Steps between C-alpha positions, in 0.01 A plus 500: 500500500860414555761544213552112485126439469475771235776337304340159528166640378686664209676182403166310517339760271787468246463126511120524447555739198749261347271198542204709366707602194590135430133396523384784277755397248394129518126597455574731214699217326221255549242740371700566181631151440184298603194676592475744207545229243192296534133501609442253782173306483489386869664594829653148506666539159639834622631358820674211321653735247630722788639206677679377191632850434643532858622151558605390151594813304585781746690297763673257268534641149459874487823690481529748788711818479661483850691177459665601167189414278493133561205295628491429874577132434798581286624748769477237774674246277793734438529551873514134577748440213728768638503350846555147391 
C-alpha cells in the first residue's frame, strides 16, 4: 500500500470514528431524555415519539454544547443576523 493510500485510509478511519462518536452521543441522549422516561404501548406510539423527539426537540429546541449551548435554530439565526 502506498503512503498516500495509507494516509487516505487513516483519514477515513478518523472520520468514521468521529461520526460514530456523534451517533453514540445522540443515541445516549435520546435514551436518557426520551426512551427511559415512559413505557410505550405500541410501536406506532414509540415511532411517533421518536420522530417528535428528533424533529421537534433535538433539532430545533435542545441546546447543543458545540454551538455555545444554544439550540440549532438559535445558532442559525445568529449566523444570518451576523451576515445581514
